[in-house]
All heavy atoms as an XYZ file, in Angstrom:
946
protein
N     -17.315      9.556    -19.703
C     -16.079      8.947    -19.241
C     -15.163      9.983    -18.593
O     -14.396      9.647    -17.710
C     -15.352      8.274    -20.411
C     -16.012      6.982    -20.887
S     -16.305      5.796    -19.592
C     -14.801      4.909    -19.566
N     -15.263     11.214    -19.061
C     -14.413     12.254    -18.487
C     -14.742     12.470    -17.019
O     -13.839     12.640    -16.203
C     -14.604     13.576    -19.263
O     -14.404     13.321    -20.645
C     -13.629     14.623    -18.810
N     -16.027     12.458    -16.702
C     -16.431     12.653    -15.316
C     -15.875     11.546    -14.433
O     -15.375     11.806    -13.330
C     -17.959     12.706    -15.211
C     -18.532     12.900    -13.813
C     -18.067     14.219    -13.215
C     -20.042     12.853    -13.856
N     -15.939     10.327    -14.906
C     -15.410      9.204    -14.131
C     -13.908      9.354    -13.906
O     -13.407      9.126    -12.801
C     -15.724      7.893    -14.854
C     -15.379      6.607    -14.113
C     -16.147      6.519    -12.807
C     -15.701      5.412    -14.982
N     -13.184      9.756    -14.940
C     -11.739      9.961    -14.810
C     -11.449     11.085    -13.814
O     -10.569     10.962    -12.964
C     -11.122     10.297    -16.175
C      -9.675     10.687    -16.067
C      -8.685      9.719    -15.888
C      -9.292     12.021    -16.122
C      -7.363     10.087    -15.774
C      -7.972     12.391    -16.007
C      -7.002     11.423    -15.833
O      -5.692     11.782    -15.703
N     -12.193     12.188    -13.919
C     -11.971     13.324    -13.000
C     -12.264     12.925    -11.556
O     -11.566     13.359    -10.638
C     -12.839     14.512    -13.393
C     -12.507     15.113    -14.711
C     -11.165     15.780    -14.700
N     -10.932     16.362    -16.012
C      -9.760     16.756    -16.431
N      -8.711     16.658    -15.665
N      -9.629     17.265    -17.627
N     -13.298     12.121    -11.352
C     -13.597     11.648     -9.994
C     -12.460     10.800     -9.439
O     -12.071     10.941     -8.279
C     -14.902     10.853     -9.986
C     -16.174     11.672    -10.009
C     -17.378     10.776    -10.267
C     -16.351     12.415     -8.709
N     -11.925      9.913    -10.274
C     -10.811      9.072     -9.835
C      -9.572      9.916     -9.545
O      -8.857      9.682     -8.550
C     -10.505      8.020    -10.898
N      -9.338     10.895    -10.380
C      -8.183     11.776    -10.188
C      -8.328     12.585     -8.903
O      -7.392     12.696     -8.105
C      -8.074     12.700    -11.404
C      -6.828     13.522    -11.461
C      -6.750     14.345    -12.744
O      -7.793     14.570    -13.396
O      -5.631     14.754    -13.075
N      -9.512     13.159     -8.687
C      -9.760     13.930     -7.474
C      -9.629     13.041     -6.238
O      -9.043     13.442     -5.239
C     -11.155     14.554     -7.539
C     -11.460     15.390     -6.341
C     -11.195     16.706     -6.181
C     -12.074     14.950     -5.120
N     -11.604     17.125     -4.938
C     -12.142     16.060     -4.264
C     -12.558     13.725     -4.673
C     -12.689     15.985     -2.994
C     -13.108     13.646     -3.407
C     -13.168     14.773     -2.578
N     -10.170     11.845     -6.303
C     -10.120     10.926     -5.170
C      -8.680     10.557     -4.824
O      -8.302     10.516     -3.645
C     -10.931      9.669     -5.486
C     -11.045      8.734     -4.338
N     -10.250      7.612     -4.215
C     -11.843      8.744     -3.240
C     -10.562      6.983     -3.097
N     -11.526      7.644     -2.495
N      -7.880     10.293     -5.848
C      -6.472      9.949     -5.603
C      -5.732     11.110     -4.937
O      -4.959     10.902     -3.993
C      -5.798      9.574     -6.922
N      -5.982     12.316     -5.404
C      -5.319     13.477     -4.790
C      -5.827     13.727     -3.369
O      -5.062     14.089     -2.479
C      -5.539     14.722     -5.645
C      -4.703     14.803     -6.918
C      -5.203     15.922     -7.808
C      -3.236     15.010     -6.569
N      -7.097     13.540     -3.157
C      -7.675     13.796     -1.838
C      -7.201     12.787     -0.801
O      -7.113     13.102      0.387
C      -9.194     13.781     -1.925
N      -6.861     11.581     -1.239
C      -6.441     10.536     -0.291
C      -4.957     10.603      0.063
O      -4.495      9.837      0.897
C      -6.748      9.152     -0.872
C      -8.216      8.895     -0.983
C      -8.812      7.777     -0.328
C      -8.105      6.752      0.423
N      -8.982      6.018      1.299
N      -4.221     11.503     -0.577
C      -2.801     11.609     -0.244
C      -2.635     11.941      1.229
O      -3.358     12.755      1.784
C      -2.129     12.694     -1.091
C      -1.905     12.383     -2.558
C      -1.338     13.620     -3.259
C      -0.954     11.215     -2.725
N      -1.669     11.317      1.847
C      -1.431     11.570      3.266
C      -0.504     12.760      3.491
O      -0.596     13.436      4.499
C      -0.865     10.330      3.941
C      -1.860      9.191      3.950
C      -1.367      8.081      4.850
N      -2.285      6.966      4.799
C      -3.174      6.703      5.735
N      -3.268      7.480      6.772
N      -3.965      5.669      5.625
N       0.401     12.976      2.579
C       1.341     14.100      2.672
C       1.158     14.971      1.435
O       1.439     14.546      0.326
C       2.782     13.584      2.733
C       3.102     12.744      3.944
S       3.502     13.701      5.391
C       4.979     14.516      4.898
N       0.678     16.180      1.635
C       0.462     17.093      0.520
C       1.621     18.077      0.425
O       2.187     18.493      1.437
C      -0.834     17.884      0.706
C      -2.061     17.073      0.466
N      -2.503     16.770     -0.788
C      -2.947     16.520      1.320
C      -3.616     16.061     -0.708
N      -3.899     15.891      0.574
N       1.942     18.442     -0.782
C       2.894     19.517     -1.030
C       2.112     20.680     -1.628
O       0.912     20.560     -1.907
C       3.995     19.065     -2.015
O       3.372     18.749     -3.273
C       4.739     17.840     -1.486
N       2.785     21.780     -1.835
C       2.112     22.929     -2.446
C       1.615     22.584     -3.847
O       0.538     23.017     -4.259
C       3.061     24.129     -2.508
C       3.336     24.724     -1.135
O       2.487     24.524     -0.238
O       4.377     25.381     -0.964
N       2.379     21.785     -4.562
C       1.997     21.405     -5.922
C       0.737     20.541     -5.911
O      -0.188     20.776     -6.696
C       3.163     20.678     -6.629
C       4.341     21.635     -6.793
C       2.729     20.129     -7.973
C       5.616     20.963     -7.264
N       0.691     19.547     -5.016
C      -0.484     18.671     -4.986
C      -1.722     19.420     -4.510
O      -2.831     19.142     -4.961
C      -0.255     17.428     -4.106
O       0.066     17.842     -2.771
C       0.846     16.551     -4.674
N      -1.548     20.375     -3.595
C      -2.691     21.173     -3.144
C      -3.216     22.065     -4.267
O      -4.433     22.215     -4.434
C      -2.320     22.008     -1.926
C      -2.133     21.216     -0.625
C      -1.608     22.126      0.477
C      -3.424     20.563     -0.205
N      -2.303     22.665     -5.038
C      -2.732     23.465     -6.189
C      -3.435     22.596     -7.218
O      -4.452     22.989     -7.801
C      -1.535     24.170     -6.831
C      -0.963     25.269     -5.950
O      -1.695     25.738     -5.047
O       0.211     25.640     -6.153
N      -2.895     21.406     -7.446
C      -3.504     20.477     -8.399
C      -4.889     20.040     -7.917
O      -5.843     19.985     -8.701
C      -2.590     19.265     -8.597
C      -2.945     18.296     -9.699
C      -3.029     19.010    -11.041
C      -1.920     17.180     -9.769
N      -5.006     19.749     -6.617
C      -6.301     19.364     -6.044
C      -7.316     20.495     -6.200
O      -8.482     20.259     -6.527
C      -6.140     18.980     -4.571
C      -7.405     18.532     -3.836
C      -7.981     17.276     -4.457
C      -7.104     18.308     -2.369
N      -6.870     21.718     -5.995
C      -7.755     22.869     -6.141
C      -8.246     23.001     -7.582
O      -9.445     23.206     -7.825
C      -7.025     24.132     -5.708
C      -7.929     25.337     -5.655
O      -9.083     25.192     -5.199
O      -7.496     26.420     -6.087
N      -7.341     22.864     -8.542
C      -7.752     23.002     -9.950
C      -8.628     21.830    -10.390
O      -9.605     22.017    -11.129
C      -6.529     23.134    -10.864
O      -5.771     21.950    -10.841
N      -8.327     20.618     -9.914
C      -9.139     19.454    -10.260
C     -10.536     19.588     -9.655
O     -11.534     19.218    -10.281
C      -8.455     18.142     -9.788
C      -7.164     17.911    -10.554
C      -9.382     16.959     -9.928
C      -7.341     17.698    -12.039
N     -10.634     20.152     -8.449
C     -11.940     20.363     -7.824
C     -12.783     21.316     -8.659
O     -13.984     21.090     -8.854
C     -11.769     20.901     -6.396
O     -10.969     19.985     -5.643
C     -13.100     21.076     -5.702
N     -12.167     22.361     -9.179
C     -12.874     23.306    -10.035
C     -13.341     22.626    -11.320
O     -14.498     22.777    -11.738
C     -11.963     24.500    -10.377
O     -11.510     25.090     -9.158
C     -12.694     25.534    -11.203
N     -12.463     21.865    -11.928
C     -12.802     21.154    -13.160
C     -13.904     20.129    -12.895
O     -14.832     19.966    -13.692
C     -11.552     20.488    -13.767
C     -10.571     21.559    -14.250
C     -11.922     19.553    -14.901
C      -9.207     21.025    -14.622
N     -13.827     19.459    -11.752
C     -14.840     18.460    -11.389
C     -16.213     19.112    -11.240
O     -17.226     18.558    -11.680
C     -14.437     17.751    -10.096
C     -15.297     16.590     -9.646
C     -15.305     15.484    -10.686
C     -14.781     16.050     -8.325
N     -16.254     20.300    -10.653
C     -17.518     21.028    -10.547
C     -18.096     21.350    -11.909
O     -19.302     21.223    -12.136
N     -17.232     21.759    -12.837
C     -17.683     22.043    -14.195
C     -18.206     20.773    -14.869
O     -19.221     20.804    -15.577
C     -16.539     22.640    -15.019
C     -16.122     24.007    -14.550
C     -14.810     24.473    -15.181
O     -14.114     23.711    -15.847
N     -14.479     25.740    -14.951
N     -17.519     19.658    -14.657
C     -17.957     18.381    -15.235
C     -19.315     17.966    -14.674
O     -20.167     17.457    -15.400
C     -16.923     17.285    -14.954
C     -15.604     17.474    -15.658
C     -15.676     17.138    -17.132
O     -16.537     16.324    -17.534
O     -14.849     17.694    -17.877
N     -19.530     18.167    -13.371
C     -20.824     17.842    -12.762
C     -21.941     18.693    -13.357
O     -23.031     18.204    -13.625
C     -20.790     18.041    -11.243
C     -20.395     16.816    -10.480
C     -19.330     16.854     -9.593
C     -21.083     15.625    -10.618
C     -18.968     15.735     -8.880
C     -20.730     14.505     -9.901
C     -19.659     14.561     -9.029
N     -21.674     19.984    -13.530
C     -22.695     20.856    -14.120
C     -23.022     20.442    -15.549
O     -24.185     20.432    -15.962
C     -22.251     22.313    -14.040
C     -22.379     22.888    -12.629
C     -22.097     24.369    -12.609
N     -20.688     24.693    -12.748
C     -19.790     24.609    -11.765
N     -20.172     24.234    -10.564
N     -18.531     24.921    -11.977
N     -21.990     20.084    -16.304
C     -22.214     19.630    -17.678
C     -23.008     18.323    -17.681
O     -23.932     18.151    -18.478
C     -20.886     19.437    -18.397
C     -21.044     19.011    -19.834
C     -19.706     18.766    -20.515
O     -18.656     18.877    -19.897
N     -19.749     18.429    -21.790
N     -22.667     17.409    -16.772
C     -23.399     16.150    -16.650
C     -24.863     16.411    -16.318
O     -25.767     15.807    -16.894
C     -22.747     15.282    -15.563
C     -23.455     13.989    -15.307
C     -23.252     12.898    -16.126
C     -24.330     13.861    -14.239
C     -23.900     11.694    -15.893
C     -24.992     12.668    -14.000
C     -24.771     11.584    -14.828
N     -25.088     17.337    -15.411
C     -26.452     17.659    -15.008
C     -27.253     18.211    -16.185
O     -28.417     17.855    -16.388
C     -26.435     18.663    -13.854
C     -27.791     19.085    -13.401
N     -28.622     18.257    -12.702
C     -28.473     20.239    -13.567
C     -29.757     18.876    -12.453
N     -29.689     20.085    -12.963
N     -26.640     19.075    -16.964
C     -27.344     19.684    -18.105
C     -27.634     18.679    -19.204
O     -28.701     18.721    -19.822
C     -26.527     20.839    -18.667
S     -26.482     22.263    -17.588
N     -26.696     17.770    -19.476
C     -26.877     16.867    -20.613
C     -27.606     15.585    -20.245
O     -28.521     15.173    -20.945
C     -25.521     16.513    -21.250
O     -24.674     15.947    -20.259
C     -24.862     17.737    -21.847
N     -27.241     14.969    -19.162
C     -27.785     13.651    -18.837
C     -29.033     13.739    -17.964
O     -30.060     13.131    -18.287
C     -26.716     12.774    -18.149
C     -27.296     11.444    -17.723
C     -25.537     12.567    -19.074
N     -28.963     14.481    -16.888
C     -30.081     14.504    -15.937
C     -31.351     15.074    -16.544
O     -32.446     14.610    -16.236
C     -29.696     15.288    -14.694
S     -28.358     14.529    -13.761
N     -31.214     16.069    -17.391
C     -32.413     16.658    -17.985
C     -33.013     15.775    -19.080
O     -34.160     15.964    -19.471
C     -32.084     18.033    -18.563
O     -31.099     17.912    -19.562
N     -32.267     14.778    -19.549
C     -32.748     13.909    -20.624
C     -33.636     12.770    -20.114
O     -34.306     12.117    -20.907
C     -31.566     13.323    -21.394
N     -33.656     12.529    -18.804
C     -34.403     11.402    -18.261
C     -35.495     11.884    -17.317
O     -35.249     12.696    -16.430
C     -33.477     10.452    -17.492
C     -32.490      9.748    -18.376
C     -31.203     10.228    -18.531
C     -32.861      8.613    -19.078
C     -30.290      9.584    -19.356
C     -31.961      7.967    -19.902
C     -30.676      8.454    -20.037
O     -29.790      7.823    -20.855
N     -36.680     11.355    -17.515
C     -37.790     11.598    -16.589
C     -37.876     10.377    -15.672
O     -38.112      9.262    -16.129
C     -39.094     11.785    -17.341
N     -37.626     10.584    -14.413
C     -37.624      9.463    -13.479
C     -38.883      9.499    -12.621
O     -39.471     10.558    -12.401
C     -36.388      9.513    -12.558
O     -36.392     10.749    -11.845
C     -35.112      9.404    -13.357
N     -39.286      8.330    -12.147
C     -40.442      8.206    -11.258
C     -40.050      7.312    -10.090
O     -39.129      6.517    -10.186
C     -41.626      7.572    -11.987
C     -42.190      8.425    -13.089
C     -43.406      7.768    -13.701
C     -43.969      8.638    -14.793
N     -45.150      8.044    -15.410
N     -40.793      7.466     -9.006
C     -40.598      6.583     -7.862
C     -40.975      5.162     -8.245
O     -41.947      4.939     -8.975
C     -41.479      7.005     -6.692
C     -40.929      8.205     -5.945
O     -39.733      8.483     -6.050
O     -41.720      8.832     -5.234
N     -40.242      4.215     -7.711
C     -40.653      2.826     -7.819
C     -41.840      2.610     -6.889
O     -42.018      3.360     -5.925
C     -39.512      1.902     -7.416
C     -38.268      1.936     -8.301
C     -37.149      1.119     -7.676
C     -38.598      1.404     -9.676
N     -42.659      1.603     -7.144
C     -43.784      1.343     -6.228
C     -43.324      1.164     -4.785
O     -43.993      1.625     -3.854
C     -44.403      0.065     -6.792
C     -44.071      0.098     -8.240
C     -42.711      0.744     -8.322
N     -42.183      0.544     -4.608
C     -41.645      0.342     -3.255
C     -41.304      1.682     -2.601
O     -41.580      1.909     -1.422
C     -40.398     -0.540     -3.358
C     -39.749     -0.868     -2.056
C     -38.547     -1.780     -2.288
C     -37.851     -2.113     -1.000
N     -36.692     -2.971     -1.211
N     -40.699      2.599     -3.371
C     -40.357      3.912     -2.844
C     -41.610      4.729     -2.550
O     -41.683      5.439     -1.537
C     -39.474      4.668     -3.842
C     -38.117      4.049     -4.056
C     -37.376      4.655     -5.227
O     -38.033      5.064     -6.203
O     -36.140      4.696     -5.159
N     -42.591      4.622     -3.421
C     -43.850      5.328     -3.221
C     -44.541      4.844     -1.942
O     -45.039      5.653     -1.152
C     -44.758      5.132     -4.434
C     -46.056      5.849     -4.341
N     -46.156      7.215     -4.416
C     -47.322      5.385     -4.155
C     -47.414      7.570     -4.289
N     -48.146      6.484     -4.137
N     -44.555      3.533     -1.739
C     -45.170      2.969     -0.536
C     -44.429      3.427      0.716
O     -45.051      3.757      1.730
C     -45.196      1.445     -0.618
N     -43.101      3.473      0.640
C     -42.312      3.921      1.793
C     -42.600      5.381      2.113
O     -42.712      5.765      3.284
C     -40.827      3.722      1.515
N     -42.765      6.186      1.076
C     -43.090      7.603      1.278
C     -44.460      7.752      1.929
O     -44.637      8.565      2.838
C     -43.044      8.325     -0.061
S     -43.315     10.093      0.058
N     -45.421      6.959      1.481
C     -46.762      7.009      2.060
C     -46.745      6.571      3.522
O     -47.418      7.178      4.362
C     -47.728      6.123      1.258
C     -47.992      6.621     -0.151
C     -48.633      7.991     -0.158
O     -49.485      8.293      0.656
N     -48.195      8.832     -1.075
N     -45.976      5.513      3.819
C     -45.882      5.052      5.216
C     -45.276      6.130      6.103
O     -45.717      6.346      7.227
C     -45.065      3.766      5.295
C     -45.788      2.541      4.783
C     -45.050      1.259      5.147
N     -43.681      1.236      4.679
C     -43.282      0.772      3.493
N     -44.176      0.294      2.642
N     -42.015      0.778      3.149
N     -44.258      6.824      5.602
C     -43.627      7.886      6.388
C     -44.613      9.013      6.645
O     -44.701      9.533      7.766
C     -42.403      8.432      5.682
C     -41.671      9.495      6.512
C     -40.465     10.031      5.801
C     -39.693     11.026      6.611
N     -40.432     11.978      7.372
N     -45.391      9.396      5.624
C     -46.398     10.439      5.808
C     -47.420     10.026      6.852
O     -47.835     10.829      7.690
C     -47.098     10.740      4.484
C     -46.254     11.542      3.520
C     -47.017     11.796      2.236
C     -46.167     12.506      1.213
N     -46.869     12.689     -0.067
N     -47.825      8.744      6.819
C     -48.806      8.251      7.788
C     -48.234      8.269      9.204
O     -48.923      8.631     10.152
C     -49.259      6.847      7.411
C     -50.108      6.810      6.170
C     -50.358      5.402      5.684
O     -49.895      4.444      6.296
N     -51.075      5.278      4.570
N     -46.965      7.868      9.330
C     -46.327      7.887     10.648
C     -46.252      9.306     11.183
O     -46.544      9.560     12.364
C     -44.922      7.290     10.578
C     -44.865      5.794     10.628
C     -43.455      5.302     10.910
N     -42.465      5.882     10.027
C     -42.059      5.347      8.880
N     -42.588      4.226      8.456
N     -41.135      5.942      8.148
N     -45.849     10.236     10.330
C     -45.757     11.629     10.750
C     -47.122     12.183     11.137
O     -47.262     12.894     12.131
C     -45.141     12.484      9.642
C     -43.679     12.148      9.388
O     -43.053     11.459     10.244
O     -43.157     12.552      8.331
N     -48.129     11.826     10.340
C     -49.481     12.288     10.621
C     -49.991     11.694     11.939
O     -50.599     12.395     12.752
C     -50.399     11.893      9.467
C     -51.756     12.516      9.509
C     -52.537     12.140      8.251
C     -53.904     12.750      8.235
N     -54.654     12.379      7.032
N     -49.741     10.401     12.153
C     -50.176      9.750     13.389
C     -49.441     10.334     14.596
O     -50.034     10.532     15.655
C     -49.944      8.245     13.298
N     -48.172     10.614     14.418
C     -47.382     11.185     15.511
C     -47.899     12.575     15.859
O     -48.031     12.923     17.032
C     -45.906     11.253     15.102
C     -44.991     11.669     16.206
C     -43.544     11.618     15.746
C     -42.607     11.973     16.872
N     -41.203     11.950     16.445
N     -48.208     13.361     14.846
C     -48.754     14.695     15.086
C     -50.123     14.603     15.747
O     -50.449     15.393     16.632
C     -48.843     15.466     13.775
N     -50.912     13.620     15.335
C     -52.248     13.450     15.917
C     -52.150     13.034     17.384
O     -52.915     13.518     18.216
C     -53.044     12.421     15.130
N     -51.211     12.149     17.710
C     -51.073     11.729     19.106
C     -50.547     12.872     19.961
O     -50.937     13.011     21.109
C     -50.142     10.510     19.242
O     -48.877     10.815     18.672
C     -50.738      9.283     18.588
N     -49.691     13.708     19.396
C     -49.205     14.866     20.144
C     -50.324     15.856     20.399
O     -50.415     16.447     21.471
C     -48.065     15.555     19.383
C     -46.792     14.746     19.413
O     -46.629     13.864     20.237
N     -45.893     15.043     18.496
N     -51.208     16.020     19.421
C     -52.333     16.944     19.587
C     -53.340     16.412     20.588
O     -53.868     17.161     21.400
C     -53.032     17.196     18.249
C     -52.176     18.046     17.330
O     -51.272     18.726     17.792
N     -52.468     17.997     16.046
N     -53.650     15.115     20.539
C     -54.660     14.563     21.444
C     -54.152     14.518     22.868
O     -54.907     14.747     23.791
C     -55.104     13.156     21.007
O     -53.965     12.309     20.939
C     -55.825     13.197     19.680
N     -52.879     14.247     23.076
C     -52.365     14.201     24.447
C     -52.263     15.585     25.044
O     -52.419     15.755     26.236
C     -50.985     13.507     24.500
O     -50.099     14.171     23.606
C     -51.100     12.045     24.154
N     -52.022     16.582     24.200
C     -51.933     17.939     24.739
C     -53.318     18.543     24.977
O     -53.492     19.353     25.865
C     -51.129     18.836     23.801
O     -51.797     18.959     22.566
N     -54.317     18.130     24.159
C     -55.666     18.687     24.300
C     -56.403     18.041     25.468
O     -56.817     18.717     26.389
C     -56.477     18.501     23.017
C     -55.929     19.360     21.882
O     -55.176     20.309     22.183
O     -56.246     19.063     20.722
N     -56.596     16.733     25.388
C     -57.331     16.021     26.430
C     -56.638     14.701     26.701
O     -55.945     14.158     25.840
C     -58.781     15.725     25.993
O     -58.734     14.974     24.779
C     -59.560     17.009     25.770
N     -56.856     14.193     27.881
C     -56.238     12.909     28.223
C     -56.979     11.746     27.594
O     -56.367     10.772     27.183
C     -56.200     12.732     29.745
S     -55.079     13.879     30.542
N     -58.290     11.807     27.522
C     -59.059     10.698     26.982
C     -59.732     11.072     25.682
O     -60.582     11.955     25.654
N     -59.351     10.407     24.597
C     -60.024     10.670     23.324
C     -61.094      9.611     23.144
O     -60.994      8.503     23.658
C     -59.035     10.641     22.171
O     -58.466      9.360     22.052
N     -62.086      9.951     22.379
C     -63.182      9.010     22.194
C     -62.739      7.852     21.323
O     -61.865      7.974     20.477
C     -64.384      9.720     21.570
O     -64.092     10.042     20.225
N     -63.363      6.714     21.531
C     -63.008      5.525     20.761
C     -63.444      5.667     19.314
O     -62.858      5.063     18.424
C     -63.635      4.279     21.387
O     -65.038      4.411     21.401
N     -64.458      6.482     19.046
C     -64.906      6.710     17.671
C     -63.827      7.408     16.860
O     -63.576      7.060     15.712
C     -66.193      7.550     17.657
C     -67.440      6.784     18.010
C     -67.708      5.658     17.042
O     -67.556      5.868     15.821
O     -68.055      4.563     17.500
N     -63.150      8.400     17.472
C     -62.079      9.103     16.778
C     -60.934      8.149     16.465
O     -60.357      8.183     15.381
C     -61.562     10.267     17.622
C     -62.547     11.404     17.780
C     -62.031     12.469     18.729
O     -60.925     12.299     19.272
O     -62.731     13.466     18.945
N     -60.613      7.301     17.409
C     -59.534      6.340     17.226
C     -59.873      5.364     16.118
O     -59.036      5.068     15.262
C     -59.257      5.570     18.538
O     -59.055      6.511     19.591
C     -58.050      4.675     18.404
N     -61.100      4.852     16.113
C     -61.525      3.912     15.083
C     -61.499      4.549     13.703
O     -61.041      3.958     12.740
C     -62.940      3.389     15.385
C     -62.998      2.413     16.520
C     -64.427      1.978     16.771
C     -64.520      1.098     17.999
N     -65.911      0.727     18.277
N     -61.980      5.783     13.593
C     -62.009      6.440     12.288
C     -60.597      6.719     11.777
O     -60.335      6.610     10.586
C     -62.813      7.736     12.352
O     -62.167      8.670     13.194
N     -59.683      7.072     12.679
C     -58.308      7.316     12.230
C     -57.647      6.012     11.796
O     -56.878      6.000     10.826
C     -57.484      7.994     13.321
O     -57.309      7.124     14.417
N     -57.959      4.903     12.475
C     -57.399      3.618     12.065
C     -57.933      3.192     10.706
O     -57.191      2.677      9.873
C     -57.702      2.541     13.113
C     -56.914      2.615     14.413
C     -57.419      1.558     15.394
C     -55.446      2.419     14.145
N     -59.209      3.412     10.473
C     -59.809      3.057      9.187
C     -59.177      3.886      8.072
O     -58.850      3.362      7.010
C     -61.344      3.248      9.230
C     -61.942      3.145      7.836
C     -61.973      2.231     10.163
N     -58.981      5.170      8.303
C     -58.383      6.018      7.267
C     -56.939      5.619      7.000
O     -56.486      5.630      5.856
C     -58.461      7.490      7.655
O     -57.653      7.749      8.784
N     -56.205      5.219      8.032
C     -54.829      4.758      7.843
C     -54.801      3.470      7.036
O     -53.969      3.300      6.147
C     -54.137      4.545      9.186
C     -53.761      5.827      9.880
C     -53.132      5.577     11.240
O     -53.021      4.431     11.687
N     -52.731      6.640     11.908
N     -55.717      2.546      7.319
C     -55.758      1.291      6.570
C     -56.122      1.537      5.119
O     -55.588      0.907      4.213
C     -56.752      0.326      7.225
C     -56.273     -0.218      8.549
C     -57.351     -1.011      9.263
O     -58.509     -0.998      8.874
N     -56.963     -1.707     10.322
N     -57.010      2.466      4.875
C     -57.393      2.797      3.504
C     -56.202      3.378      2.746
O     -55.934      2.997      1.606
C     -58.544      3.817      3.498
O     -59.613      3.305      4.281
C     -59.014      4.111      2.093
N     -55.477      4.264      3.380
C     -54.308      4.863      2.737
C     -53.236      3.821      2.471
O     -52.579      3.849      1.442
C     -53.744      5.988      3.598
C     -54.633      7.220      3.638
C     -54.133      8.245      4.629
O     -53.192      8.012      5.374
N     -54.786      9.406      4.638
N     -53.050      2.888      3.389
C     -52.042      1.845      3.191
C     -52.426      0.925      2.045
O     -51.581      0.495      1.268
C     -51.830      1.050      4.483
C     -51.084      1.834      5.543
S     -50.736      0.870      6.998
C     -49.467     -0.191      6.390
N     -53.720      0.608      1.918
C     -54.134     -0.256      0.819
C     -53.960      0.450     -0.515
O     -53.613     -0.161     -1.516
C     -55.580     -0.708      1.001
O     -56.450      0.404      0.900
N     -54.159      1.763     -0.543
C     -53.940      2.520     -1.770
C     -52.461      2.573     -2.111
O     -52.090      2.550     -3.275
C     -54.485      3.936     -1.631
C     -55.990      4.003     -1.597
C     -56.483      5.406     -1.295
O     -55.705      6.288     -0.945
N     -57.785      5.603     -1.414
N     -51.593      2.636     -1.112
C     -50.148      2.709     -1.353
C     -49.611      1.391     -1.894
O     -48.601      1.364     -2.579
C     -49.426      3.066     -0.064
N     -50.300      0.284     -1.609
C     -49.820     -1.019     -2.066
C     -50.137     -1.275     -3.530
O     -49.581     -2.158     -4.142
C     -50.423     -2.130     -1.200
C     -49.852     -2.170      0.196
C     -50.454     -3.291      0.997
C     -49.911     -3.302      2.413
N     -50.500     -4.352      3.218
N     -51.068     -0.521     -4.096
C     -51.434     -0.720     -5.493
C     -50.334     -0.151     -6.373
O     -50.055      1.040     -6.343
C     -52.760     -0.017     -5.801
C     -53.925     -0.616     -5.054
C     -55.220      0.132     -5.333
O     -55.307      0.788     -6.392
O     -56.111      0.052     -4.493
N     -49.661     -1.019     -7.183
C     -48.550     -0.537     -7.985
C     -49.002      0.358     -9.128
O     -50.066      0.190     -9.691
C     -47.909     -1.827     -8.521
C     -49.010     -2.827     -8.496
C     -49.914     -2.439     -7.354
N     -48.150      1.333     -9.440
C     -48.396      2.201    -10.572
C     -49.437      3.280    -10.344
O     -49.808      3.981    -11.257
N     -49.910      3.411     -9.145
C     -50.963      4.382     -8.876
C     -50.346      5.664     -8.322
O     -49.752      5.658     -7.261
C     -51.961      3.804     -7.876
C     -53.242      4.591     -7.813
C     -54.267      3.847     -7.006
C     -55.607      4.510     -7.147
N     -56.635      3.805     -6.444
N     -50.452      6.730     -9.069
C     -49.994      8.068     -8.702
C     -48.544      8.088     -8.210
O     -48.254      8.543     -7.125
C     -50.908      8.680     -7.634
O     -50.763      8.014     -6.399
N     -47.645      7.565     -9.048
C     -46.231      7.627     -8.701
C     -45.726      9.041     -8.914
O     -46.082      9.712     -9.870
C     -45.418      6.646     -9.553
C     -45.752      5.169     -9.349
C     -44.890      4.318    -10.261
C     -45.545      4.766     -7.914
N     -44.885      9.479     -8.013
C     -44.376     10.834     -8.056
C     -43.228     10.939     -9.064
O     -42.311     10.139     -9.059
C     -43.880     11.222     -6.668
C     -43.353     12.633     -6.584
C     -42.866     12.964     -5.190
O     -42.900     12.131     -4.303
N     -42.399     14.177     -5.010
N     -43.297     11.942     -9.926
C     -42.225     12.190    -10.887
C     -41.124     12.943    -10.164
O     -41.384     13.893     -9.438
C     -42.738     13.017    -12.092
C     -41.603     13.362    -13.028
C     -43.828     12.254    -12.813
N     -39.899     12.491    -10.337
C     -38.767     13.104     -9.655
C     -37.746     13.598    -10.650
O     -37.540     13.012    -11.679
C     -38.091     12.102     -8.739
C     -38.967     11.672     -7.615
C     -38.121     11.208     -6.504
N     -38.998     10.909     -5.396
C     -38.634     10.997     -4.162
N     -37.419     11.336     -3.874
N     -39.471     10.732     -3.200
N     -37.091     14.674    -10.282
C     -35.964     15.155    -11.061
C     -34.694     14.666    -10.387
O     -34.631     14.558     -9.167
C     -35.946     16.684    -11.104
C     -36.932     17.269    -12.064
C     -36.664     18.738    -12.198
C     -37.382     19.281    -13.397
N     -37.036     20.674    -13.635
N     -33.699     14.381    -11.187
C     -32.410     13.978    -10.637
C     -31.727     15.248    -10.154
O     -31.595     16.219    -10.877
C     -31.558     13.268    -11.697
C     -32.275     12.011    -12.196
C     -30.195     12.932    -11.148
C     -31.599     11.312    -13.319
N     -31.276     15.228     -8.904
C     -30.642     16.421     -8.358
C     -29.128     16.230     -8.278
O     -28.623     15.122     -8.291
C     -31.189     16.720     -6.959
O     -30.792     15.725     -6.062
N     -28.436     17.347     -8.177
C     -26.973     17.322     -8.089
C     -26.513     16.630     -6.803
O     -25.458     16.005     -6.774
C     -26.399     18.737     -8.107
C     -26.680     19.428     -9.416
O     -26.887     18.733    -10.416
O     -26.683     20.679     -9.424
N     -27.295     16.729     -5.744
C     -26.872     16.172     -4.462
C     -26.801     14.647     -4.487
O     -26.163     14.052     -3.636
C     -27.821     16.619     -3.355
O     -29.114     16.117     -3.592
N     -27.424     14.007     -5.473
C     -27.363     12.563     -5.555
C     -26.015     12.076     -6.069
O     -25.696     10.921     -5.973
C     -28.468     12.034     -6.474
C     -29.853     12.256     -5.904
C     -30.944     11.909     -6.896
O     -30.759     12.047     -8.089
N     -32.081     11.470     -6.380
N     -25.230     12.971     -6.624
C     -23.963     12.579     -7.216
C     -22.763     13.066     -6.424
O     -21.645     12.912     -6.835
C     -23.869     13.110     -8.654
C     -24.989     12.609     -9.515
C     -26.004     13.441     -9.880
C     -25.032     11.292     -9.910
C     -27.048     12.978    -10.656
C     -26.075     10.817    -10.671
C     -27.074     11.669    -11.042
N     -22.992     13.699     -5.292
C     -21.871     14.223     -4.506
C     -21.715     13.403     -3.261
O     -22.580     12.873     -2.708
C     -22.090     15.700     -4.176
C     -20.966     16.229     -3.335
C     -22.209     16.488     -5.448
């Protein structure tokens, strides 16, 4: 609850339209205290939970990897030769479809994630 109060206090001070020397000093000290509260939150709460990707997030990550891989492959083939063989194209499509079908299976190799400080700022 302290973190929530400090966030509200910092937000109220930051939104002031006219600052005085007192409010700027107060904002500076509250910012320091807020940083300490975030570090304490990270040590106590974030380390207590083991989080994993949801199946939807895992599938989205796999799709992004496939897009990046396909984009890199098209950049390589266009720079190397103008005409690629149809066998190469077919095999890459088959491998992409296989990877997509694996990504749709829920609960399969979900990535374990740590909660980072950047998610709360």
